[in-house]
C-alpha positions in Angstrom: 80.7 -73.0 -90.2 84.2 -71.7 -90.0 85.8 -75.1 -89.3 84.3 -76.7 -92.4 86.6 -77.3 -95.3 86.6 -75.4 -98.7 85.5 -77.8 -101.4 87.4 -77.7 -104.7 86.7 -79.9 -107.7 88.0 -80.4 -111.2 87.7 -83.3 -113.8 91.1 -84.4 -112.7 94.3 -83.2 -111.2 94.7 -80.0 -113.0 93.0 -78.3 -110.3 95.9 -79.1 -108.0 97.6 -76.0 -109.5 94.7 -74.0 -108.0 94.8 -75.9 -104.7 98.5 -75.0 -104.5 97.7 -71.3 -104.8 94.8 -71.7 -102.3 97.0 -73.3 -99.7 99.7 -70.7 -100.1 97.2 -67.8 -99.7 95.0 -69.5 -97.0 97.2 -71.7 -94.8 94.6 -71.8 -92.0 91.9 -73.3 -94.2 91.1 -77.0 -94.6 90.4 -78.3 -98.2 88.4 -81.2 -99.6 89.6 -81.8 -103.2 87.5 -83.8 -105.6 88.9 -85.1 -108.7 86.1 -86.4 -111.1 88.4 -88.7 -112.9 85.7 -91.2 -113.9 84.7 -88.5 -116.5 88.1 -87.1 -117.3 88.5 -85.2 -119.6 85.7 -82.6 -119.4 87.1 -80.6 -122.4 85.2 -82.6 -125.1 82.1 -83.5 -123.3 78.7 -82.0 -124.2 77.6 -78.8 -122.4 74.4 -80.4 -121.1 76.4 -83.2 -119.4 78.9 -80.8 -117.8 76.0 -78.6 -116.4 74.2 -81.6 -114.9 77.4 -83.1 -113.5 78.6 -79.8 -112.1 75.3 -79.3 -110.2 75.3 -82.8 -109.0 78.8 -82.5 -107.6 78.2 -79.0 -106.1 75.1 -80.2 -104.3 76.7 -83.3 -103.0 79.8 -81.3 -101.8 77.4 -78.9 -99.9 75.5 -81.9 -98.3 79.0 -83.4 -97.3 79.9 -80.3 -95.5 81.6 -77.4 -97.2 81.7 -73.7 -96.3 82.7 -72.6 -99.8 83.2 -74.0 -103.3 86.0 -73.5 -105.8 85.3 -74.7 -109.4 88.9 -75.4 -110.3 88.2 -76.1 -114.0 87.7 -73.6 -116.8 85.6 -76.1 -118.7 83.1 -76.7 -115.8 82.9 -73.0 -115.2 82.1 -72.2 -118.8 79.4 -74.9 -118.8 77.9 -74.9 -115.3 79.0 -71.9 -113.1 75.6 -70.1 -113.3 73.7 -73.3 -112.7 75.9 -74.2 -109.7 75.6 -70.8 -108.1 71.8 -71.1 -108.5 71.7 -74.7 -107.0 73.8 -74.2 -103.8 73.7 -71.7 -100.9 77.5 -71.3 -100.7 80.2 -68.8 -101.8 81.3 -70.0 -105.1 84.5 -69.1 -107.0 84.8 -70.0 -110.6 87.7 -70.2 -113.0 87.8 -68.5 -116.4 90.7 -67.8 -118.7 92.6 -64.7 -117.9 91.5 -62.7 -121.0 91.1 -59.3 -119.0 94.4 -59.3 -117.3 96.1 -60.6 -120.5 94.7 -57.7 -122.6 95.7 -55.3 -119.9 99.2 -56.5 -119.9 99.8 -56.7 -123.6 102.1 -54.0 -125.0 101.7 -55.0 -128.7 97.9 -55.5 -128.7 98.2 -59.2 -129.5 97.4 -62.0 -127.0 96.7 -65.7 -127.2 94.5 -68.1 -125.1 95.1 -71.7 -124.7 92.0 -73.7 -123.5 90.0 -76.9 -124.1 87.6 -77.2 -127.1 84.5 -76.8 -124.8 85.8 -73.8 -123.1 86.6 -71.9 -126.3 83.2 -72.8 -127.7 81.2 -71.6 -124.8 79.0 -68.6 -124.8 80.7 -67.6 -121.5 84.0 -67.4 -123.2 82.7 -65.4 -126.2 81.2 -62.9 -123.6 84.6 -62.6 -122.0 86.3 -61.7 -125.3 83.5 -59.3 -126.1 83.8 -57.6 -122.7 87.5 -57.4 -122.2 89.4 -58.0 -125.4 87.8 -55.9 -128.1 90.8 -53.5 -128.3 93.4 -56.4 -128.9 93.9 -59.2 -131.4 93.2 -62.5 -129.8 94.6 -65.9 -131.0 92.3 -68.6 -129.6 94.0 -71.9 -129.5 91.9 -75.0 -128.6 94.1 -77.9 -127.3 92.1 -81.1 -127.5 93.8 -83.9 -125.6 96.4 -81.8 -124.0 94.9 -82.0 -120.4 94.3 -85.7 -120.7 97.9 -86.3 -121.9 99.4 -84.2 -119.1 97.4 -86.3 -116.5 97.8 -89.7 -118.3 101.4 -89.6 -119.4 103.0 -86.8 -117.5 104.3 -83.3 -118.3 107.6 -84.4 -119.7 106.2 -87.2 -121.9 106.5 -87.5 -125.6 102.7 -87.4 -126.1 102.7 -83.9 -124.3 105.7 -82.6 -126.2 104.0 -83.6 -129.6 100.8 -81.8 -128.7 102.7 -78.7 -127.4 104.6 -78.6 -130.7 101.2 -78.6 -132.7 99.4 -76.1 -130.5 102.2 -73.6 -129.6 103.9 -73.2 -132.9 101.1 -71.0 -134.4 101.3 -68.9 -131.3 104.9 -68.5 -131.4 104.6 -67.2 -135.1 101.8 -64.8 -134.4 103.7 -62.1 -132.5 101.8 -62.1 -129.3 103.3 -60.9 -126.1 100.9 -62.6 -123.4 99.5 -66.2 -123.4 96.7 -67.0 -121.0 96.7 -70.5 -119.7 93.0 -71.3 -119.9 93.0 -74.7 -118.4 94.1 -75.6 -114.8 96.3 -78.5 -116.2 98.4 -76.2 -118.4 100.5 -74.6 -115.6 102.0 -78.1 -115.1 103.6 -77.6 -118.5 104.3 -73.9 -118.4 108.1 -74.2 -118.7 107.6 -76.4 -121.7 105.3 -73.9 -123.3 107.8 -71.1 -122.6 110.5 -72.9 -124.4 108.3 -72.9 -127.6 107.7 -69.2 -127.4 110.0 -66.2 -128.2 111.8 -64.6 -125.2 109.7 -62.2 -123.3 106.4 -63.6 -123.8 104.4 -63.7 -120.6 102.4 -66.7 -119.4 99.3 -65.9 -117.3 98.0 -68.4 -114.8 94.9 -67.3 -112.8 95.3 -69.6 -109.7 96.7 -66.8 -107.5 93.7 -64.5 -108.5 91.3 -67.3 -107.6 92.9 -67.6 -104.2 92.6 -63.9 -103.6 88.9 -64.0 -104.6 88.2 -66.9 -102.3 89.9 -65.0 -99.4 87.7 -61.9 -100.0 84.6 -64.0 -100.2 85.5 -65.9 -97.0 86.1 -62.6 -95.1 83.0 -61.1 -96.4 80.9 -64.0 -95.3 82.6 -64.3 -91.9 83.9 -67.8 -92.8 87.6 -67.0 -92.8 89.9 -69.4 -90.8 89.0 -72.2 -88.5 91.1 -74.8 -90.1 94.5 -76.5 -89.7 95.7 -76.6 -93.2 94.5 -80.2 -93.7 93.8 -81.5 -97.2 91.4 -84.5 -98.1 91.8 -85.9 -101.6 88.9 -87.9 -103.2 88.2 -89.2 -106.7 85.3 -90.8 -108.6 87.9 -93.0 -110.3 90.6 -95.2 -109.1 92.3 -93.9 -105.9 95.7 -95.8 -106.7 95.8 -94.2 -110.2 95.3 -90.8 -108.7 97.9 -91.3 -106.1 100.4 -92.0 -108.9 99.3 -88.9 -110.8 99.5 -86.6 -107.8 103.0 -87.8 -107.1 104.0 -87.4 -110.7 102.6 -83.9 -111.1 103.4 -82.3 -107.7 106.4 -84.4 -106.6 107.3 -85.7 -103.1 107.3 -82.1 -101.6 103.6 -81.6 -101.9 102.6 -82.5 -98.4 99.8 -84.7 -99.9 101.0 -88.0 -99.1 97.8 -89.1 -97.5 95.1 -91.7 -98.4 92.9 -90.9 -101.3 89.3 -91.9 -100.9 86.8 -93.0 -103.5 83.8 -90.7 -103.5 80.9 -90.7 -106.0 78.5 -87.7 -105.7 
C-alpha cells in the first residue's frame, strides 16, 4: 500500500494550509486533496449532517484507494472524527484547535481561540478546554462567515477586513499573549490578524503538528514513502471556481497548476 496516496479533505480550500505543511514534511508522499465545496462552509451546518457527510467522504476515499486520511478541517473533526475512525480501517489524523500548546506557551495565563461556530459549540472542543486549559483564561471567539469570506473574496478583501475588525478587536483588548487559529482557513489571513493585535502576541497554527503526527502514523504502520510528491485536487463543486481560489490563496508558486477533477463521494 505504500504507493497509494494520503487522502486529505476539507469543506473547501482552507485545508491547503495543512497540505502545504504535509508536503513540506513528507516530500515523498502522494496526496489526494478533496474540497467539499458543494457544502461550503461547514462551520454553520448541523452536527448530524457533518457526521454523516464526514463518514460518507471517508468511506469513499478509502474505496478510491488511500493509505491514510487527514481531516484537514477543525469543524469536521469536532463533528465526525470518532465516527470516521470507526468507519474506515485507515490511519486517521484529525485537526483540533491548538488549545493545549497555546496554554503551555502563555506567559500571562490568557489565551484566545478563533474558530467556527460549530467547532466552539461542539462537545469535543469543550472537552479540549477542560482537559488542557483549566489553568488559563480562555477567550473563545466564534467567527461566523470568516472562512467563507476568505475563500469567496480572498484574504485581502474588504469583506475579510470587516470581519477581522469585528472578531479580533475584543481579543486585542483582552490582554492575551497567544491566539490559536482554530480553522484551517485562518492561516491565510495570519498577517492581517497579527496587524490587529498588540506586538508580541503569538499566533498558533497546528498544520505542522498534523504533518508530524501523520509522519509518525505512517512509519508506525509501515506505510511511509512510496510516492513521488504528486498531488491530485478534486472538488464536489465547480472545478473552475476552485482553480481560481487555489491560485488566489496560494499564488503561482504552489506547484499545483494541474487539472482539478470533479468528484462526488
